[in-house]
C-alpha positions, 0 to 999 in steps of 0.5 A: 198869947203872942206869936213869934216873928216868923209866925206873923208872916201874912197879909194884914189890913189896918184897923182904923178904929184902933189906929191913928194917923196924926200930924204936928206942925208949928204955929206962930213960931211959939206952939204946936198944933196937933191933929189927925186924919179920921178916914184912912185904909191900909194893908201890908204883907209882913214877912217875919223871917225876912222883913226886907220882903215886907210891903205896906201901903196907906191911903188917907182921905185928905178931907178927913183932917181934924185939928179940933178947930173947924174953921182951921180944918176947913182952911186945911182942906182948901188949895192953900194946904191939902186941896182935898177937892182936887187931891182927895187922897194922900198915899204912902207906898213902901219901896223897902223895909230894913230891920234895925233890930228885932223891934225897930224897922225903917220903912222907905217909900213914896209919899204923895201929897197934892200930886207931888211924890217924894221918897221918905223913910219912916222909923217904926217900932214893933210894939207887939202882937196879940190875939183879940177876943174875936180870934184875930191876930193883931200886930202893933206898930208906932212910927213917925217922920218929919217932912217939909210941907213945901216939898209937897207943894203946901206953901201957904203962909202968913208973915207975923208982925214981929217976924217969922211966919204963921205956919212952920215948914216942918210937919211930923207925921205920926203913925199908931197902927193896929193891923189884923191878919187876914185868913 
């Protein structure tokens, strides 16, 4: 059974077991590397009657980055990229929510990576809601945003012999979120 948007109003927490926060980056100018973060937490206040009154925040553990290649993952955790020992958290805190339609929303907020904060806008699609077998009301959201990693102080690269660079500047952040309403 699904509920109407006004009935969704309330406080939610992300369910990491049924959510994914991922990334896609260009490698060697010819292919894409995909990965995700294994540890994160987040919460939101949703206002189904007035989405502009909704808020959300996510904290991602930088050390939990996974690309499927351990040697690359270790490099991504160093100062060349995320510098996880010195900057353990990647954070996003919303500053505004705008309804584009009944199912599309733009969430604007501050993204912080390596102690550099920049405003970004993430386009989300509301994918629905359901009551799970345990009686929890869940909502689903999917979204993505393309950022410049250089704008966040992630500048390491290597020149390729034939021209170009090893790692592209543009990184797509992907969000597939399941959130559970709190009592």
